C-alpha positions as CSV (number, residue, x, y, z in Angstrom):
1,X,-5.4,-19.4,4.1
2,X,-3.1,-17.0,5.8
3,X,-1.5,-19.2,8.4
4,X,1.6,-19.6,6.2
5,X,1.8,-16.0,4.9
6,X,4.8,-15.1,6.9
7,X,6.5,-18.4,6.3
8,X,6.1,-17.9,2.5
9,X,7.3,-14.3,2.7
10,X,10.4,-15.1,4.7
11,X,11.2,-18.3,2.7
12,X,10.9,-16.4,-0.6
13,X,13.1,-13.5,0.5
14,X,15.7,-15.9,1.8
15,X,15.7,-18.0,-1.4
16,X,16.0,-14.9,-3.6
17,X,18.4,-13.0,-1.5
18,X,16.0,-10.1,-0.7
19,X,16.3,-8.0,2.4
20,X,13.5,-8.7,4.9
21,X,13.6,-7.3,8.5
22,X,11.1,-7.5,11.3
23,X,10.5,-3.8,12.1
24,X,8.1,-4.3,15.0
25,X,5.6,-6.6,16.6
26,X,1.9,-6.2,17.2
27,X,-1.0,-8.1,18.7
28,X,-2.3,-8.6,22.3
29,X,0.8,-10.6,23.1
30,X,3.0,-9.2,20.4
31,X,2.6,-12.4,18.5
32,X,2.4,-10.8,15.0
33,X,5.6,-9.6,13.3
34,X,5.5,-6.5,11.0
35,X,8.0,-6.8,8.2
36,X,9.8,-4.5,5.8
37,X,11.2,-5.9,2.5
38,X,13.8,-3.9,0.5
39,X,14.5,-4.7,-3.2
40,X,17.3,-3.2,-5.2
41,X,18.9,-1.5,-2.1
42,X,21.5,0.4,-4.1
43,X,19.2,1.9,-6.7
44,X,17.4,5.2,-6.9
45,X,14.8,6.6,-6.6
46,X,12.8,4.9,-3.8
47,X,9.2,3.7,-4.2
48,X,7.4,2.5,-1.1
49,X,4.4,0.2,-1.3
50,X,2.3,-0.3,1.8
51,X,-0.7,-2.7,2.2
52,X,-2.7,-4.6,4.8
53,X,-3.6,-1.7,7.1
54,X,-7.2,-2.9,7.1
55,X,-7.4,-6.6,7.9
56,X,-10.5,-7.1,5.7
57,X,-8.8,-5.8,2.6
58,X,-6.9,-8.9,1.6
59,X,-5.9,-8.7,-2.1
60,X,-3.0,-6.3,-1.4
61,X,-1.0,-8.5,1.0
62,X,-1.5,-11.6,-1.3
63,X,-0.6,-9.6,-4.5
64,X,2.6,-8.3,-2.8
65,X,3.6,-11.8,-1.8
66,X,3.0,-13.0,-5.3
67,X,5.0,-10.1,-6.7
68,X,8.0,-10.9,-4.5
69,X,7.8,-14.5,-5.6
70,X,7.8,-13.5,-9.3
71,X,10.1,-10.5,-9.2
72,X,13.4,-10.6,-11.1
73,X,15.5,-7.5,-10.3
74,X,16.5,-5.2,-13.2
75,X,19.3,-2.7,-12.9
76,X,16.9,0.0,-14.3
77,X,14.3,-0.6,-11.6
78,X,14.0,1.7,-8.6
79,X,14.7,0.9,-5.0
80,X,11.5,-0.7,-3.7
81,X,10.5,-0.7,-0.1
82,X,7.5,-2.9,0.7
83,X,5.5,-3.0,3.9
84,X,3.5,-6.2,3.0
85,X,1.2,-6.4,5.9
86,X,1.1,-3.6,8.5
87,X,-1.9,-4.9,10.4
88,X,-1.3,-8.7,10.5
89,X,-3.6,-9.2,13.5
90,X,-6.5,-7.6,11.5
91,X,-6.0,-9.9,8.6
92,X,-5.6,-13.0,10.6
93,X,-8.8,-12.1,12.6
94,X,-10.7,-10.8,9.5
95,X,-11.2,-7.4,11.2
96,X,-10.6,-3.9,9.8
97,X,-9.1,-2.7,13.1
98,X,-6.5,-4.2,15.4
99,X,-7.1,-5.7,18.8
100,X,-7.1,-2.3,20.5
101,X,-9.9,-1.1,18.1
102,X,-7.5,1.2,16.3
103,X,-7.9,1.9,12.6
104,X,-4.3,2.2,11.5
105,X,-5.2,4.5,8.6
106,X,-6.9,7.2,10.7
107,X,-4.4,8.1,13.5
108,X,-1.2,9.2,11.9
109,X,-1.7,12.8,13.0
110,X,-2.6,12.0,16.6
111,X,-0.6,13.5,19.4
112,X,0.5,11.3,21.0
113,X,0.4,8.7,18.3
114,X,-0.6,5.0,19.1
115,X,2.5,2.8,19.4
116,X,1.5,0.9,16.3
117,X,1.6,4.1,14.3
118,X,4.9,5.1,15.8
119,X,6.4,1.8,14.8
120,X,5.2,2.1,11.2
121,X,6.6,5.6,10.9
122,X,9.9,4.5,12.4
123,X,10.2,1.8,9.8
124,X,10.3,4.2,6.9
125,X,11.4,7.6,8.3
126,X,15.0,7.2,6.8
127,X,14.0,5.8,3.5
128,X,14.0,9.0,1.4
129,X,10.8,8.0,-0.5
130,X,10.0,9.6,-3.8
131,X,6.7,7.8,-4.4
132,X,4.4,6.3,-1.8
133,X,1.6,3.9,-2.8
134,X,-0.9,2.3,-0.4
135,X,-3.2,-0.4,-1.5
136,X,-6.8,-0.7,-0.3
137,X,-10.2,-2.1,-1.1
138,X,-13.6,-0.5,-1.2
139,X,-16.7,-2.5,-0.5
140,X,-19.2,0.0,-2.0
141,X,-17.9,1.5,-5.2
142,X,-17.8,-0.5,-8.4
143,X,-14.7,1.0,-9.9
144,X,-11.2,1.9,-9.1
145,X,-10.3,5.3,-7.8
146,X,-7.3,7.1,-6.2
147,X,-6.6,9.6,-3.5
148,X,-3.8,11.8,-4.8
149,X,-1.5,13.7,-2.5
150,X,0.7,15.7,-4.8
151,X,1.1,19.2,-6.4
152,X,0.0,17.6,-9.7
153,X,-1.9,14.7,-11.0
154,X,0.7,13.4,-13.4
155,X,1.4,10.0,-11.8
156,X,-2.2,9.6,-10.7
157,X,-3.4,10.1,-14.3
158,X,-0.9,7.5,-15.6
159,X,-2.2,5.0,-13.0
160,X,-5.8,5.7,-13.9
161,X,-5.0,5.3,-17.6
162,X,-3.3,1.9,-16.8
163,X,-6.4,0.8,-14.8
164,X,-8.8,1.9,-17.6
165,X,-7.4,-0.8,-19.9
166,X,-8.0,-3.7,-17.5
167,X,-11.0,-2.7,-15.3
168,X,-13.7,-0.2,-14.5
169,X,-12.9,3.3,-13.2
170,X,-15.2,5.1,-10.7
171,X,-16.3,8.3,-12.5
172,X,-18.4,9.7,-9.7
173,X,-18.0,13.5,-9.3
174,X,-18.1,13.0,-5.6
175,X,-16.7,10.0,-3.7
176,X,-17.8,10.0,-0.1
177,X,-16.7,13.4,1.3
178,X,-14.4,14.4,-1.6
179,X,-14.8,15.9,-5.0
180,X,-13.4,13.6,-7.7
181,X,-12.6,13.8,-11.4
182,X,-12.2,10.8,-13.7
183,X,-11.3,8.5,-10.8
184,X,-8.9,10.9,-9.0
185,X,-9.5,12.7,-5.7
186,X,-7.1,15.6,-5.6
187,X,-6.3,17.3,-2.3
188,X,-8.4,15.0,-0.2
189,X,-10.0,16.2,3.0
190,X,-8.0,15.4,6.2
191,X,-8.6,11.9,7.4
192,X,-5.4,11.1,9.3
193,X,-4.2,8.5,6.8
194,X,-0.8,7.1,6.2
195,X,-0.8,8.6,2.7
196,X,-1.6,12.1,4.0
197,X,1.1,11.8,6.7
198,X,3.9,10.8,4.4
199,X,3.0,13.6,1.9
200,X,3.2,16.1,4.7
201,X,6.6,14.7,5.7
202,X,8.6,15.3,2.5
203,X,7.3,12.6,0.1
204,X,6.5,14.4,-3.2
205,X,3.7,12.1,-4.2
206,X,1.5,9.8,-2.1
207,X,-1.4,7.8,-3.7
208,X,-4.0,5.7,-2.0
209,X,-5.5,3.2,-4.5
210,X,-8.9,1.8,-3.9
211,X,-9.9,-1.5,-5.6
212,X,-13.6,-2.5,-5.6
213,X,-13.9,-5.8,-3.7
214,X,-17.6,-6.7,-4.4
215,X,-17.5,-5.9,-8.1
216,X,-14.4,-8.0,-8.6
217,X,-13.7,-11.6,-7.4
218,X,-10.8,-12.1,-5.0
219,X,-8.5,-13.7,-7.6
220,X,-9.3,-10.9,-10.1
221,X,-8.3,-8.3,-7.5
222,X,-5.0,-10.1,-6.8
223,X,-4.2,-10.2,-10.5
224,X,-5.1,-6.5,-11.0
225,X,-3.0,-5.4,-8.0
226,X,-0.1,-7.5,-9.2
227,X,-0.2,-5.9,-12.6
228,X,-0.4,-2.5,-10.9
229,X,2.7,-3.1,-8.9
230,X,4.7,-4.1,-12.0
231,X,3.4,-1.0,-13.8
232,X,4.3,1.4,-10.9
233,X,7.9,0.0,-10.8
234,X,8.2,0.7,-14.5
235,X,7.3,4.4,-14.1
236,X,10.0,6.9,-14.9
237,X,9.7,9.2,-12.0
238,X,10.5,12.8,-12.6
239,X,10.0,12.4,-16.4
């Protein structure tokens, strides 16, 4: 199913004139490329969308590929930086972690950092990101919920409102270790995640979005994430 993922990604970007660059390589023999796609390079502000850090969470990478295939640039759209699959070996091997048993979403505050983490950071450190979104799946909860790293919940509330029209929201008052309210975890406890790291390095708002994978079929998850990406791009940041 995923053997031609990179082929389709590169082919689509070439056909549509989108910028795609190999930012690093990973895997035991560095056989897996890690790409960065940039859309609307001259526009502002910049939204960054990251997915595929856990190889068993598959709807994000597929939804991103579908989005790139369908996307028609609009002069009003923001600059969009996409990290479509930051743990390709995990996805290809159907494992959460990579071959070195590293969970890529738990080691961004390590000192020293694993080389995989350093490569991811280097790929975005000059991007001047206004909004960072990471896409994940949860195999226990039955509704969508968000981890919100920001001084306010304005954007997070808009995203939850959007989701509430198309799927179920997790309304638990406590989600794992964190207190939650109406599907939003504000000021999450430290977990070493990508979202947490970018927020503490000058990104005003970073949001991790968790889609339930057992409550929704695979194709349903792809459709929901695709709609989400289009919604996020339409947000008027700063308003």
